[in-house]
C-alpha positions in Angstrom: 35.9 -20.9 -39.9 37.4 -21.2 -36.4 38.8 -18.4 -34.3 41.6 -19.4 -32.1 42.6 -17.2 -29.2 46.4 -17.3 -29.9 47.5 -13.8 -29.3 46.2 -10.7 -27.7 46.8 -8.1 -30.5 45.9 -10.3 -33.5 43.6 -13.3 -34.3 44.6 -16.4 -36.2 42.1 -18.1 -38.5 42.2 -21.5 -40.2 41.1 -21.4 -43.8 41.3 -24.4 -45.9 43.6 -26.2 -43.5 46.2 -23.3 -43.4 46.8 -20.9 -40.4 46.7 -17.3 -41.5 47.2 -14.1 -39.5 44.1 -11.9 -39.5 44.5 -8.1 -39.8 44.4 -6.1 -36.6 41.5 -4.1 -38.2 39.3 -7.1 -38.2 39.0 -7.1 -34.4 35.8 -5.8 -33.0 36.0 -2.4 -31.2 35.3 -1.9 -27.6 34.7 -4.5 -25.0 34.8 -7.4 -27.6 38.6 -7.0 -27.9 39.2 -8.1 -24.4 40.9 -11.5 -24.0 38.7 -14.5 -23.4 38.0 -15.7 -20.0 40.4 -18.4 -18.7 39.2 -21.8 -19.8 37.2 -20.5 -22.8 37.5 -22.5 -26.0 36.6 -22.2 -29.6 33.7 -24.0 -31.2 33.2 -24.8 -34.8 31.3 -22.1 -36.6 29.9 -24.3 -39.3 31.1 -24.8 -42.9 34.1 -22.9 -44.1 31.9 -20.9 -46.6 30.2 -19.2 -43.6 30.9 -15.5 -43.2 33.1 -14.4 -40.3 31.3 -14.4 -36.9 31.9 -10.6 -36.5 29.9 -10.0 -39.7 27.1 -12.6 -38.9 26.4 -11.1 -35.4 23.2 -8.9 -35.4 23.7 -5.4 -34.1 23.2 -5.1 -30.3 19.7 -3.8 -29.1 19.5 -0.2 -28.0 20.7 0.3 -24.5 22.7 -3.0 -24.3 26.4 -3.6 -24.5 28.1 -5.3 -27.5 28.1 -9.1 -27.5 31.4 -10.8 -27.0 33.3 -12.2 -30.0 32.4 -15.6 -31.3 34.0 -18.5 -29.5 34.4 -16.7 -26.2 32.3 -17.4 -23.1 29.2 -15.3 -22.5 30.2 -15.0 -18.8 32.4 -12.1 -17.7 36.0 -12.9 -17.0 36.8 -13.9 -13.4 37.4 -11.0 -11.2 35.6 -8.5 -13.3 32.7 -6.4 -11.8 30.8 -5.3 -14.9 27.1 -5.1 -14.0 24.6 -7.0 -16.1 22.5 -4.9 -18.5 19.1 -5.3 -20.2 15.5 -5.6 -19.1 15.9 -8.9 -17.3 18.7 -7.6 -15.1 16.7 -4.4 -14.4 13.8 -6.4 -13.2 16.1 -8.5 -11.0 17.6 -5.3 -9.6 14.2 -4.0 -8.9 13.1 -7.1 -7.1 16.2 -7.1 -5.0 16.0 -3.4 -4.0 14.9 -2.6 -0.5 11.4 -1.4 0.3 10.7 2.3 0.1 11.8 4.4 3.0 8.1 5.5 3.8 7.0 1.9 4.4 8.0 1.8 8.0 6.4 5.1 8.6 3.2 4.1 7.0 3.1 0.8 8.9 3.7 2.6 12.2 1.0 5.1 11.4 -1.6 2.3 10.7 -0.7 0.4 13.8 -0.8 3.4 16.1 -4.1 4.6 14.6 -5.6 1.2 15.3 -4.4 1.2 18.9 -6.1 4.6 19.4 -9.3 3.7 17.6 -9.7 0.4 19.5 -9.2 2.2 22.8 -5.9 0.4 23.7 -4.4 3.9 24.2 -6.9 5.9 26.3 -7.8 9.6 25.6 -5.2 11.8 27.1 -2.6 9.0 27.3 1.0 10.1 26.8 2.7 8.8 23.7 6.4 8.4 24.2 8.5 7.9 21.1 10.8 5.3 22.7 8.0 3.2 24.2 6.1 3.3 21.0 9.1 2.3 18.9 9.6 -0.8 21.1 5.9 -1.6 20.9 5.6 -1.2 17.2 9.0 -2.8 16.4 10.3 0.2 14.5 12.8 3.0 15.1 12.0 6.4 16.5 11.9 8.2 13.2 8.8 6.3 11.8 7.1 6.9 15.1 7.8 10.6 15.0 6.4 10.7 11.5 3.3 8.6 12.5 2.6 11.0 15.4 2.7 14.0 13.0 0.3 12.3 10.6 -2.1 11.3 13.4 -2.0 14.8 14.8 -3.2 16.1 11.3 -6.0 13.6 11.5 -7.0 14.8 15.0 -6.2 11.6 16.9 -3.1 12.9 18.5 -2.2 16.2 20.2 1.3 17.5 20.0 2.0 19.6 23.1 5.0 21.8 23.0 7.7 20.8 25.5 5.5 17.9 26.7 5.4 15.6 23.8 2.4 13.8 22.3 -0.8 12.4 23.8 -4.0 10.8 22.6 -6.6 13.6 21.8 -9.4 14.3 24.2 -12.7 15.6 23.1 -14.9 17.9 25.1 -18.8 18.0 24.9 -18.6 21.2 22.7 -16.2 19.7 20.3 -18.2 16.5 19.9 -21.4 18.5 19.5 -19.8 20.4 16.6 -18.6 17.2 15.0 -22.0 15.5 15.1 -23.6 18.6 13.8 -21.4 18.4 10.8 -22.0 14.6 10.4 -25.8 15.1 10.4 -25.5 17.5 7.5 -23.3 15.4 5.4 -23.9 11.6 6.0 -27.7 11.6 5.3 -27.1 13.4 2.0 -24.4 11.0 1.0 -26.6 8.0 2.0 -29.4 9.3 -0.1 -27.0 9.6 -3.1 -25.8 6.1 -2.4 -29.4 4.8 -2.3 -29.9 6.2 -5.8 -26.7 4.7 -7.3 -26.2 1.4 -5.5 -25.9 -1.8 -7.6 -27.1 -5.2 -6.5 -23.5 -6.0 -5.7 -23.3 -2.9 -3.4 -26.5 -3.9 -1.7 -25.1 -7.5 -1.1 -21.9 -6.2 0.3 -23.6 -3.7 2.6 -26.1 -6.4 3.8 -23.2 -8.7 4.6 -21.5 -6.1 6.7 -24.6 -5.2 8.5 -25.4 -8.8 9.4 -21.8 -9.4 10.5 -22.0 -6.4 12.8 -25.2 -7.7 14.3 -23.7 -11.1 14.9 -20.6 -9.6 16.5 -22.6 -7.3 18.7 -25.0 -10.0 20.1 -24.7 -10.0 23.9 -22.8 -12.9 25.4 -19.3 -14.3 25.8 -18.7 -14.1 22.0 -19.5 -10.4 21.6 -16.7 -8.7 19.7 -16.8 -4.9 19.9 -13.4 -4.5 18.2 -14.8 -6.4 15.2 -17.8 -4.1 15.1 -15.5 -1.0 15.0 -13.8 -2.4 11.9 -17.0 -3.5 10.2 -18.7 -0.2 11.0 -15.9 1.7 9.3 -16.2 -0.5 6.2 -20.0 -0.1 6.1 -19.9 3.8 6.3 -16.9 3.9 3.9 -18.8 1.8 1.4 -21.8 4.2 1.5 -19.5 7.1 0.9 -17.7 5.4 -2.0 -21.1 4.5 -3.7 -22.2 8.2 -3.4 -19.1 9.2 -5.2 -18.9 12.8 -3.9 -15.2 13.5 -3.3 -15.6 17.0 -1.8 -18.3 15.8 0.7 -16.3 12.7 1.4 -13.2 14.7 2.3 -15.2 17.0 4.6 -16.8 14.0 6.3 -13.5 12.2 6.8 -12.2 14.9 9.0 -15.2 14.8 11.3 -15.9 11.0 11.5 -12.5 9.6 11.8 -11.0 11.2 15.0 -13.7 11.5 17.5 -16.4 9.0 16.5 -14.7 5.7 15.7 -12.5 6.4 18.7 -13.9 3.9 21.1 -17.4 4.6 19.8 -19.0 1.1 20.3 -17.1 0.6 23.6 -19.2 3.5 24.9 -22.6 2.1 24.0 -24.8 0.4 26.5 -26.7 -2.7 25.3 -29.8 -0.8 24.3 -28.1 1.9 22.3 -25.8 -0.7 20.7 -28.8 -2.8 19.6 -30.4 0.3 18.1 -27.2 1.3 16.2 -26.8 -2.1 14.7 -30.5 -2.3 13.7 -30.0 1.0 11.9 -27.5 -0.5 9.5 -29.9 -3.3 8.5 -32.6 -0.7 8.0 -30.4 1.4 5.9 -29.7 -1.6 3.7 -33.4 -2.3 3.4 -34.1 1.3 2.3 -31.3 1.2 -0.3 -32.5 -2.2 -1.6 -36.0 -0.7 -2.0 -34.6 2.2 -3.9 -35.9 4.8 -1.4 -33.3 7.6 -0.8 -35.6 9.5 1.6 -36.0 6.5 3.8 -32.3 5.7 3.8 -31.3 9.3 4.7 -33.8 9.4 7.5 -32.5 6.3 9.1 -28.9 7.6 8.8 -30.1 10.7 10.6 -31.5 8.7 13.4 -28.3 6.6 13.4 -26.1 9.6 13.9 -28.2 11.2 16.6 -28.1 7.9 18.5 -24.3 7.9 18.5 -24.4 11.6 19.4 -26.4 11.1 22.5 -24.1 8.2 23.7 -20.8 10.1 23.0 -22.0 13.3 24.5 -23.0 11.6 27.7 -19.6 9.9 28.0 -17.5 12.9 27.1 -15.7 15.0 29.8 -17.2 18.4 30.3 
């Protein structure tokens, strides 16, 4: 059977070599009744005994539009704007969609946090939105949101009518922070020592050795690399301990004042002592000795406390 697009209201069919006029009711309802696109042509539908194309077509899948009538092109008519449907088109639309609105804000927050933690922005430095937007390559709105987030973390101070600036920590404030650390971190380290897997020990050892190499005196010393590796080392210990409440309490204490230019404040002797502590903590964990690991972490924190308090403004 061949369907010829001879007229808009009715279809003509060829049966046994004769042209007959099909009834109007045989047309499919809905979009299939639209005229074929310009240039569309009919194709043989097989032997004459085959059932009409309208009856042979399977029902459309749920959520999709009805298929076009047999013999018409599957492409939409020229000039039409009907959007594609179905899972494939949904995936394509998802891939083509712009990134979430929060992406620029998150990127600005991470970049500004690193600038502060590395010491590129000194304590007390003014943080102008326009200057930061130019430096970070974003608009002022993500910068404003980043400043609000970092203020919640304690890295930035928002001063009414004066804008934002990098936080400064007094001796009393740092002393309180280290007092909290010395209560939490040794306990978390002891828990980590009792739960660490061989893979954890290997990862911690690699981080400790990398810090030792980056901190060796000489032209290749890289204090910025130590700051990043140190954060990864301590974060790994906290993750192994698996104590969310203690980890949350510790995050508020460690992140703002300690990593903030921490290793840039050390002299050679205190830096060597701190790096050696990391290796000894790994040795204690490898030996399965939580008490030893916790004791070394206590010494590690007190070493950092002495250095930071000596360098802090009164």
